N, C-alpha and C positions, 0 to 999 in steps of 0.2 A: 311604361318602363320596358326597355329593350332587353332581350335575353342576354345572359352573360355567364361567364364561368365563375365557379366558387373562388378561384384564385383572385380574380379581379375584384370580387366582393371583399375578400379578406384584405387586399391591398388598399381598397377604398376606405374600409373601416380603420385601418392602421393610420392612414393619413388624417382622417377626421378625428381620431382620438387625441391628436396633438393640437386640435383647433382651439380649445379654450384659451391656450396661451396666446394664440393669434388675436383673439377677441380682446384680451386684456391689453396687449401691446398696442392694438389699434386704438382702443378707447383712450389710453394714456397719451397717444400722439395727437389726438384730435384737438384742434383749437377752434372752438365754436363760440360765436357771438350772436346773441339774439337781441333784437330791438323792436319795440312796438311803436309805430309811427303815431302821430297825433290823431290821425283819422281811424286808427284801429288795425291797420295792416301790420302783420308780423313779418319781420325780415330776419332770416337765420342765415349766417354765413359760416362756412367751415373752410378754414385755410388749409390747403394741402399742397405743400411745395414739391411733392415728389414727381408728379406727372404734369406736363404742360398742357393740360386740358381743363375745361370748366363745364359744369353741368348745372342746369336750372330746373327746378320743379316749382311751378306755381299751382298750388292746389286750393280748391274752393270747397267749402262745405255745401255740397250740391250733388245729388245723386239719387239712386233708386229709393233710398230711405225716405226721401221727401215726395216721392211720386205716388200716384194712385193708378188703378187699372185704366182709368180714362186717359192718362197722359204718360203711361209707361214708356220709358226710353227717351223722354224729352231731354234729359241732361246730356246723354250721348249725342242726340240729334243736334243740339246746340253746338257742340264741339266739332262734330263732323262738318257742319256748315261754316264754322269759324275759320277753319284752315283754308277755305276757298278764297280768302282775300280779306284785305283790310280797306280802310278808307283811302289809303295811300298807294296800295299795290295789289295786284291780283294774286291768286294762289300760286301761279307759276313763277311770278316775280319774287314772291316770298320764299319759295323753295330755292330759287337760284341765289337769293341773297344769303340764305343760311348756308347753302353749299359752298359759297365763296369763302365762308369762315371756317370751312373744314368740318361742318357739323350737320345737324338735322334738327327738326322740330316736329312735334306731333301734339294732338289734343284728343281727349276722349273722356267719356263719362263712365263712372263706376258705381259702386254701391254706396259707400260712405263719403265719397269725394268725386270731384271731376277736376280737370285742369290741363295744363300745358307743360310739356317737358321738352327741353332743348339742350344740345351739347355743341361745343365748338372748341377750337384751339384757345388756350387761355389768354393769349394776347389780344383776342377779339371779344373778351368778356363784355365790354361796354356795348359793342354793336349787338351782341346776342341778347343782352338784357333789354336793349332798346326795341329789338324785334319782338321779344316776348311781351313787352308792355304794349306795343302797337297791336299785337294780335289780341291781347286781353281787353284792352280799353277801346279799340277802334275797329272791331270786326265789321265787315261790310254787311253780312247777313241779308243779301238781296233776295227778294221774293223768288226770282227765277232759280237761284241757287238752292233755295229751300226745297223747291219741287224736284230738282235733280237729285239732291241728297236723299230725299224720301225714296225715290226709285232705287237708289243704290243701297240704302238701308234695307229696303224690302227684299232685294236680291240677297243681301247678307243673311237676313233672317231665314230665307228659304234654304240657303246653303247650310245653315246651322240645323235647321229642321231635318235636312236630308242626311246629316252626319250623325250616325248612331250614337257615339259616345256623348256628343254635345246635347243631343236631344234627350238622352237618358238623364244627364245631369239637370237639365231644365225641368224634366218631369219630377225628379226627386225634390228639387227646391220647392216646386209648386205644391207637392204633396206634404212636405214637412212644414213649411211656413204658412201655407194656406192664405189667410187674410193679412198676414204681416207683409210689409213692403219688400222684404228680402225674397218673397216669392216671385216678384216681378222680374222678368229678364231685362238686363241693362239695355239690350237692343230694342226692347219694346215688343209689341205684338202688331199683327197686320191691322187690327182694329184701331189701336192707339195711334200708330203712325199715320193712318189715314185721316185721323181727326186733327192732328197737330198741324196748324197752318203757320203762316209767317207771323201773324199777330201773337200766337201762343209762344213762338220761339223768342220773340222780342221781349215779351213780358217775363218769361222765365229767366232770360239772360239778365235783365235789369234787376230782377228780384234777388238774384244770388251773387252776381258780380259786384259785390260791395266790399270795401276794404276790411270791414270787421269780420268778414267771412273768409278772407284770403290769407294764405301763408305763402311767402316767397322764400324758398331755400336755394342757396347757391353753394356749391362745393367745388374746390379746385385751386389752382395756382393763382390766387387773387388776394387782394388786401381787403379785409373785412370792413375797415373804415371807408375805403373808397367805394366798395359795392353798396354799403348802406347809404352813403351820401347820394349815389346815383339812383338808388331805388327811391329815396325820398324825393329826388327831383322828378322822377318819372311817375310815381304813384301818389306822391304826397298831396296833390291838389284834388284827389278824389274826395267827394263829400262823404263823411263817415257818420256813424251813429253808434250808440251803445247797442251791442248785439243782444237781443232778447233771447232767453233760453228757447231752444227748439222744443216744439210740442212733444210731449211724451208719446211714445209708441207702445201700444199694448204688447206685452211679451208674447212670443209665439208659444203655442201649446200643441206639441205634436201628438197626434192620436195613434201613431203607429199604423201597421197594416202592410199589406202586400198588394202591389199593382202590377199587372202584366200588360205591356204595351206591344201590340203586334206591329212590326215594321220590317220592310224589306232590308235585310242586312246579311252579310256573310258570317258575322259573329253575333253572339248573344251578350248583351251588356247586363251585368248584375251589380246593382248598387244598393248598399245598406247604409242608411243614414240615421244619425241621432243628434239631437240638439246638444250643444256643447257650450262651455263658458265663453263669455265675451272677453275681449283682449285684456281688460283691466280687472278681471275677476281672479280670485285667489287660486282656483283650480286650473287656470289656463296652462301653466307650465307643465303640470302633471298630465293633462290631456294631450299636450304636444308630445310628451315622451311616450304616452300610451299609443298615439297614432304612429310614432316612429317604430315602436316595437312591432306593431302589426304590419305596417307597410312602408317602412323607411328603407328604400333601396333594395338591393339584392340580398341583404341579410335579414330583411323583415320576414316575419312569420308567414305572411300570405304568399310571398314570392317563394320562400323555401319549401313550404309545405304543399301549396296548391299548384305551383308551377313546376318546380324542380323535382320534387319527390313523387307527386301524384299525377303530373301532366294533365291537370284539369283546367288550366287557364293559360292563355297566351300573355295576358297582362294581369298583374296583381299589385295593388297599391292602396295607400291610404292618404286622405287629404283632410286638412283642418286649417283653414285660413283665418287669421285674426280679423275680427270686425267689431264695431261698436256695440251692436246688439248681440244676443246669443248666436254663437256660430254653429257650424254644421260639421260634424265628424263623418267622413264618407269612406266606406270600404268598397273598393272597386275591383271587379273582375271582368275581363274580356275573355270569352270562352267559345268553344264550338257549340252550336245548337244541340248536338247530340249529347254533350257533356253537361249541359246547363243545370239539370236537376241535381246531379251528383256534386257539381261545383258549388251550387248554392247550399247544399247540405254540409259540405266540408267547410264552407265559409262560416256557417252558423256554429259548427263545432269549435272553430278557432275563437269565436266570440265567447262561447261558453267556457272555453279553457282559460282565457285571459281573466274571466270573472272568478273562476273557481280555484285556479292554481297560482300561487305566488310566483312572480318573476324572479329568476335567479340573478345573482350579483353580476356575473359576467355579461349576461344579456342586457341587463339594465345599464351597465357601464358602456357597453357598445352603443346602445341606442342614444344615450346622452352625448357621447362623442360624435356620433353621426349628425345628430340634430344641431349641436353647437357648431360643428364644422361647416355644415351647409349654411348656417346663419352667418358665420364669419366670412365665408367665401362670397356670399351674396352681398356683403357690405364692403367689398374691396374696390369697387369702382366709384368714381365721382358721381356717375349717373344714378347708381343705386343709393349712394349715401345722401345725395340731395333729396331723392324721393323719400327715404326713410325719415330724414329730418322733418320734412313737411308732413308726412303721414302721421308720425307720432304726435305732432302738434294738432293735426285735425282730430285725432282720436283722444286728445287731451290726456295722454299718459306721460308726457314729459320727455325731454331729451335724454334723461338719464335711464330711460327704459331699457336699452340694450344691456347695460351692466346689471340692472335689476333682474332682467329675464335670465341672464346667465347664472346668477346666483340662485334663482328659484329652480332652474333646471338641475343644477348641481345638487340641490338639497332634496330632490324627489327620491322617495324610498320605494321599496317593493310594496310596502303596505299602502302607500299613496296610489300606486298603479292599480292595485286590486280594488281600492275604495272607489276611485273615479270610474273604473270599468263597470263596477256594479251600479254606480249612480247614473252614469251617462249612457251606458249601453243597455239600459233597462227597457226603454221604449224605442223600438226599431221600426223604421219604415223601409220597405224593400221595393225596388223597381227592377223588373225584369223586362228588358226590351230586346226584341229580336224577331226572327221569322216564326211562323206558326209551328 
């Protein structure tokens, strides 16, 4: 979070407080149609006549959640290799074809999903959908490309290890989740990437790129009936099957504790993490508001108290991303090494305060406005809307989730904040990464 003035924070909060009306208006204007093809593939189309652009998100239930330490990073590895070419054209030709449509295309693996995202001018939606299908169904995945991508991924892994904030987050996830798959880095490890060969890539691709595991979402200036018909033509011949339930994953059980990691860096990274609710659990909205109160922008407590008033941190923020399994609430400080002990103590005082002292009505209203405002702004482009439509389907929370989430946030009380703070900030794991 970059430094800023209190006036800028106040103006930002004022804008965000008006955002719930934006969310409601947007939800009312959406025209979404969902179809499940005979082979199991789900097609979701949102008609948006406002802007002459189109966005596609093809997400697959495939990611770190299904990996082990032995093949960590294989989902992302598959997608890094996929964009290097198809059976019909090389990676450069694919990039040129998409650029000619005024757009872009990318593929990557994540925690609960992997997939392809693409955008273009709306009048080229048919061509863009064809290229997306070509990449998904006919990736070249040549052995030589697998070896080159492994070297590139290893270099990315090294850069992430050398970046202090990124390494600190990886250390925190490993310490909190331990044997749970969420402890595995999406990029993988040097050991796992070294073991993943061409055969493993092909087996993993074939196991997960099945229609019953795929969600195709399209948002833009298109006709839902035409897009659905074209999707059926492109993807309908894929052989499908009834999707068996995914094997249950043992829930993580954080032990808490404090870990100091010595690393060459100009700043010390202090991260405090706690297990938090999954996306579909009742306390999710209340913990999102709690996270916003502590680290939501320049009006969050960590920024105001530890950066502005005490000058103990350069960066102060809070993170809590929704996932299918229990999530992670992270309080983050970037500070000077000489200030690290005092900054850590001050951070723990803020944690104690949010547990012991009820939040005032004005602060609660401001946090809700900021949270819902950010959410509304993030859902104002076709690219993000297509992703959200597919993501909520992957996570099985339904397309009505945005309106449900808004209502849940609006109903959060001060007592709810104190309750979830005492519940979820009880067992804390601290990572301190920096110079000796």
